[in-house]
C-alpha positions as CSV (number, residue, x, y, z in Angstrom):
1,M,-7.8,-7.6,-5.8
2,M,-8.5,-11.3,-6.4
3,K,-11.3,-12.9,-3.8
4,T,-8.5,-15.4,-3.0
5,E,-6.0,-13.5,-1.7
6,N,-7.0,-14.4,1.9
7,D,-6.4,-18.2,1.1
8,P,-3.0,-18.8,0.7
9,V,-3.7,-22.0,-0.6
10,A,-5.9,-20.8,-3.3
11,L,-3.7,-17.9,-4.3
12,A,-0.6,-20.3,-4.4
13,L,-2.4,-22.8,-6.6
14,S,-3.4,-19.9,-9.0
15,A,0.4,-18.8,-9.0
16,L,0.9,-22.7,-9.9
17,A,-1.7,-22.8,-12.4
18,E,-0.2,-19.4,-14.2
19,T,3.3,-20.7,-13.9
20,L,2.9,-23.9,-15.3
21,G,0.9,-21.9,-18.3
22,D,4.4,-20.7,-19.2
23,E,6.6,-23.3,-20.8
24,R,10.0,-21.4,-20.2
25,R,9.0,-20.4,-16.5
26,A,7.4,-24.3,-15.5
27,Q,10.9,-25.8,-17.3
28,R,12.9,-23.8,-14.7
29,F,10.6,-24.4,-11.8
30,L,10.7,-28.2,-12.6
31,D,14.4,-28.0,-13.2
32,L,15.0,-25.8,-10.1
33,T,13.1,-28.2,-7.7
34,G,14.3,-31.7,-9.5
35,I,10.0,-32.5,-8.8
36,G,8.8,-34.8,-11.9
37,T,5.4,-33.7,-13.5
38,D,3.8,-36.9,-11.4
39,E,5.0,-36.0,-8.4
40,L,4.0,-32.4,-9.0
41,R,0.3,-33.4,-9.9
42,A,0.4,-35.5,-6.5
43,R,1.6,-32.8,-4.6
44,A,-0.3,-29.9,-5.9
45,S,-2.2,-28.7,-2.7
46,D,0.8,-29.5,-0.5
47,P,1.5,-26.5,1.4
48,V,5.3,-27.3,1.7
49,L,5.3,-27.4,-2.6
50,L,3.3,-24.4,-3.0
51,A,5.4,-22.4,-0.4
52,A,8.3,-23.5,-2.7
53,L,6.4,-22.2,-5.7
54,I,6.1,-18.5,-4.6
55,A,9.7,-18.5,-3.0
56,F,11.0,-19.6,-6.6
57,L,8.9,-16.7,-7.8
58,E,10.4,-14.1,-5.2
59,A,13.7,-15.4,-6.5
60,H,13.3,-13.9,-9.8
61,E,11.4,-10.5,-9.5
62,P,10.1,-10.4,-13.2
63,D,8.2,-13.7,-12.6
64,L,6.9,-12.9,-9.5
65,L,5.5,-9.7,-11.1
66,A,4.3,-11.3,-14.1
67,V,2.4,-14.4,-12.1
68,A,1.0,-11.7,-9.9
69,E,-0.3,-9.5,-12.6
70,A,-2.1,-12.5,-14.3
71,I,-3.9,-13.8,-11.4
72,G,-5.0,-10.3,-10.5
73,A,-3.1,-10.6,-7.0
74,D,-0.5,-8.2,-5.4
75,P,2.6,-9.5,-5.1
76,A,2.9,-9.0,-1.4
77,A,0.0,-11.1,-1.1
78,L,1.7,-13.6,-2.7
79,S,4.9,-13.2,-0.2
80,A,2.4,-13.5,2.5
81,A,0.7,-16.3,1.2
82,R,4.2,-18.0,1.4
83,L,4.7,-16.8,4.6
84,R,1.5,-18.7,5.7
85,L,1.9,-21.9,4.3
86,E,5.3,-21.9,6.1
87,G,3.5,-21.4,9.2
88,S,4.9,-17.9,10.2
89,P,2.6,-15.2,11.0
90,S,1.7,-12.7,7.9
């Protein structure tokens, strides 16, 4: 378990970095959200954007599993982080 699993922003930022490190996954995220790279940089720590990133990963389980494994997190921890970022109780 990674140290940041209790911090939804840190966990989501790790997932964002991993997502952007994979060209195919990054392009699909950018295409689906319509966000540009400049806006992405400016909003990287925005809870709304980070929750949307995790929702994007959850929509395609192979991506969720791959990113979770790469960052050393449980996929359920990513889902819980999304809920916390959205303001829902975890």
